[in-house]
ZATORVO-778697 format. One record per residue (C-alpha): residue number from 1; residue in three letters; x, y, z. Coordinates in nm, 2 decimals. Example, Ala and Ser with C-alpha at 12.3 -4.5 7.8 and 13.67 -1.06 7.14 Angstrom:
k:r:X:Y:Z
1:Ala:1.23:-0.45:0.78
2:Ser:1.37:-0.11:0.71
% end
This chain:
k:r:X:Y:Z
1:Gly:0.48:2.53:2.01
2:Gly:0.21:2.29:1.91
3:Asp:-0.01:2.33:1.61
4:His:-0.07:2.67:1.45
5:Thr:-0.39:2.72:1.65
6:Ile:-0.17:2.85:1.94
7:Thr:-0.09:3.17:1.75
8:Tyr:-0.45:3.29:1.77
9:Pro:-0.47:3.35:2.15
10:Ile:-0.12:3.49:2.15
11:Leu:-0.22:3.75:1.89
12:Gln:-0.54:3.82:2.09
13:Ala:-0.32:3.91:2.39
14:Leu:-0.07:4.11:2.19
15:Ala:-0.34:4.31:2.01
16:Ala:-0.50:4.39:2.34
17:Lys:-0.17:4.55:2.44
18:His:-0.04:4.70:2.11
19:Gly:-0.35:4.72:1.88
20:Pro:-0.35:4.53:1.55
21:Val:0.00:4.40:1.47
22:Gly:0.19:4.33:1.15
23:Leu:0.29:3.97:1.07
24:Val:0.57:3.79:0.90
25:His:0.42:3.44:0.85
26:Val:0.64:3.16:0.71
27:Asp:0.43:2.86:0.61
28:Ala:0.34:2.62:0.33
29:His:-0.03:2.72:0.39
30:Thr:-0.20:3.05:0.44
31:Asp:-0.40:2.92:0.74
32:Thr:-0.69:3.13:0.65
33:Gly:-0.94:2.85:0.61
34:Asp:-1.29:2.89:0.76
35:Val:-1.43:2.56:0.88
36:Ala:-1.30:2.20:0.90
37:Leu:-1.50:1.91:1.02
38:Gly:-1.75:2.16:1.16
39:Glu:-1.49:2.35:1.36
40:Lys:-1.40:2.72:1.31
41:Ile:-1.09:2.70:1.53
42:Tyr:-0.82:2.46:1.40
43:His:-0.47:2.48:1.27
44:Gly:-0.58:2.59:0.93
45:Ser:-0.79:2.89:1.04
46:Pro:-0.60:3.11:1.29
47:Phe:-0.53:3.40:1.06
48:Arg:-0.89:3.42:0.94
49:Arg:-1.01:3.43:1.30
50:Cys:-0.74:3.70:1.37
51:Val:-0.87:3.91:1.07
52:Glu:-1.23:3.88:1.19
53:Glu:-1.13:4.01:1.54
54:Gly:-0.92:4.29:1.40
55:Leu:-0.60:4.15:1.56
56:Leu:-0.39:4.21:1.24
57:Asp:-0.28:4.52:1.06
58:Cys:-0.36:4.35:0.73
59:Gly:-0.15:4.59:0.51
60:Arg:0.15:4.48:0.71
61:Val:0.10:4.10:0.68
62:Val:0.34:3.90:0.46
63:Gln:0.31:3.53:0.41
64:Ile:0.62:3.36:0.27
65:Gly:0.67:3.01:0.12
66:Ile:0.31:2.94:0.04
67:Arg:0.25:2.63:-0.18
68:Gly:0.08:2.30:-0.21
69:Ser:-0.25:2.16:-0.33
70:Ser:-0.58:2.34:-0.27
71:Tyr:-0.95:2.28:-0.29
72:Asp:-1.00:2.62:-0.44
73:Pro:-0.90:2.74:-0.79
74:Asp:-0.78:3.07:-0.63
75:Pro:-0.65:2.97:-0.29
76:His:-0.49:3.31:-0.21
77:Lys:-0.79:3.52:-0.30
78:Tyr:-0.90:3.57:0.07
79:Cys:-0.55:3.68:0.17
80:Arg:-0.52:3.93:-0.12
81:Glu:-0.87:4.07:-0.04
82:Gln:-0.75:4.14:0.32
83:Gly:-0.44:4.32:0.19
84:Phe:-0.19:4.05:0.28
85:Arg:0.12:4.01:0.06
86:Val:0.15:3.64:-0.04
87:Val:0.49:3.52:-0.16
88:Pro:0.45:3.17:-0.31
89:Ala:0.74:2.93:-0.26
90:Glu:0.82:2.93:-0.63
91:Glu:0.91:3.30:-0.61
92:Cys:1.17:3.20:-0.35
93:Trp:1.33:2.90:-0.53
94:Met:1.70:2.91:-0.59
95:Lys:1.77:3.26:-0.47
96:Ser:1.86:3.47:-0.17
97:Leu:1.57:3.62:0.02
98:Glu:1.76:3.92:0.13
99:Pro:1.60:4.14:-0.14
100:Leu:1.26:4.02:-0.04
101:Met:1.33:4.10:0.33
102:Arg:1.43:4.45:0.24
103:Glu:1.08:4.49:0.09
104:Val:0.92:4.32:0.39
105:Arg:1.10:4.55:0.63
106:Ala:0.97:4.86:0.44
107:Gln:0.62:4.72:0.44
108:Val:0.61:4.62:0.81
109:Gly:0.77:4.95:0.92
110:Asp:0.84:5.04:1.28
111:Lys:0.50:4.95:1.43
112:Pro:0.46:4.63:1.65
113:Met:0.48:4.31:1.45
114:Tyr:0.49:3.93:1.51
115:Ile:0.68:3.64:1.35
116:Ser:0.49:3.32:1.31
117:Phe:0.70:3.03:1.16
118:Asp:0.54:2.70:1.07
119:Ile:0.82:2.44:1.02
120:Asp:0.63:2.31:0.71
121:Gly:0.74:2.63:0.54
122:Leu:1.07:2.45:0.49
123:Asp:1.10:2.17:0.24
124:Pro:1.04:1.82:0.40
125:Ala:1.39:1.72:0.28
126:Tyr:1.50:1.94:0.58
127:Ala:1.20:1.92:0.81
128:Pro:1.00:1.60:0.75
129:Gly:0.87:1.59:1.11
130:Thr:0.55:1.78:1.06
131:Gly:0.18:1.69:1.01
132:Thr:0.12:1.86:0.67
133:Pro:0.45:1.85:0.46
134:Glu:0.45:2.00:0.12
135:Ile:0.73:1.95:-0.14
136:Ala:0.94:2.23:-0.29
137:Gly:0.97:2.45:0.02
138:Leu:1.22:2.69:0.16
139:Thr:1.58:2.59:0.26
140:Pro:1.72:2.64:0.61
141:Ala:1.95:2.92:0.47
142:Gln:1.64:3.10:0.34
143:Ala:1.47:3.06:0.68
144:Leu:1.77:3.23:0.84
145:Glu:1.76:3.51:0.58
146:Ile:1.39:3.57:0.67
147:Ile:1.45:3.57:1.05
148:Arg:1.77:3.77:1.04
149:Gly:1.59:4.00:0.79
150:Cys:1.35:4.09:1.07
151:Lys:1.63:4.23:1.30
152:Gly:1.56:4.59:1.39
153:Leu:1.18:4.56:1.35
154:Asn:0.95:4.62:1.64
155:Ile:0.90:4.25:1.72
156:Val:0.66:4.20:2.01
157:Gly:0.65:3.82:1.99
158:Cys:0.72:3.51:1.78
159:Asp:0.65:3.14:1.75
160:Leu:0.76:2.83:1.58
161:Val:0.49:2.57:1.53
162:Glu:0.40:2.23:1.39
163:Val:0.71:2.03:1.48
164:Ala:0.61:1.67:1.52
165:Pro:0.92:1.47:1.62
166:Met:0.75:1.13:1.59
167:Tyr:0.75:1.18:1.21
168:Asp:1.13:1.23:1.20
169:Val:1.34:0.95:1.34
170:Ser:1.66:1.15:1.25
171:Gly:1.57:1.44:1.49
172:Asn:1.66:1.69:1.22
173:Thr:1.32:1.87:1.23
174:Ala:1.35:1.93:1.61
175:Leu:1.71:2.05:1.57
176:Leu:1.62:2.29:1.29
177:Gly:1.32:2.42:1.49
178:Ala:1.53:2.48:1.80
179:Asn:1.79:2.67:1.60
180:Leu:1.53:2.88:1.43
181:Leu:1.38:2.97:1.77
182:Phe:1.73:3.06:1.89
183:Glu:1.76:3.29:1.58
184:Met:1.43:3.45:1.66
185:Leu:1.54:3.52:2.01
186:Cys:1.85:3.69:1.87
187:Val:1.65:3.94:1.66
188:Leu:1.42:4.05:1.94
189:Pro:1.46:4.42:2.02
190:Gly:1.73:4.50:2.26
191:Val:1.92:4.17:2.22
192:Lys:2.29:4.24:2.16
193:Thr:2.47:4.00:1.92
194:Leu:2.82:3.99:1.79
% end
């Protein structure tokens, strides 16, 4: 999809059907900002708006790969206050994320949940075609561990956002994004894989 703003109306629709949902959110940023340039709805605010509308089951929200500069000395305070689990990128460096995903599976449980994947969760060495790249991100293998680690959960929807092909002449970002979307389709409930 486009920028991360698209997740907000999707979660409005899903919460209308299922009630508040859990969330596995892969991103360099928490996207819980309040206002930018006078606007309350922008790509850095969707999850704050979702909290305000009661769309998320906050104790079942996990944000993975968070990193980068901030205007705030405690940039994850809002998320922690809501009950989100924030997993900074440095906790993921140079290791398998399978143990983390076992913990995430236990936290999310069997209630409806959503996967929202911002391509900038990956290191720009792999995915430079995005508007807000941040160094020292996840690897493609870790992205697969996260998505495949969601298999068997009650996934009611998913997205992959923030791919900007014009910033990547190699086409690698779009290729990676397409493959991650394919992987998400493969972990949806009822999908049989080999």
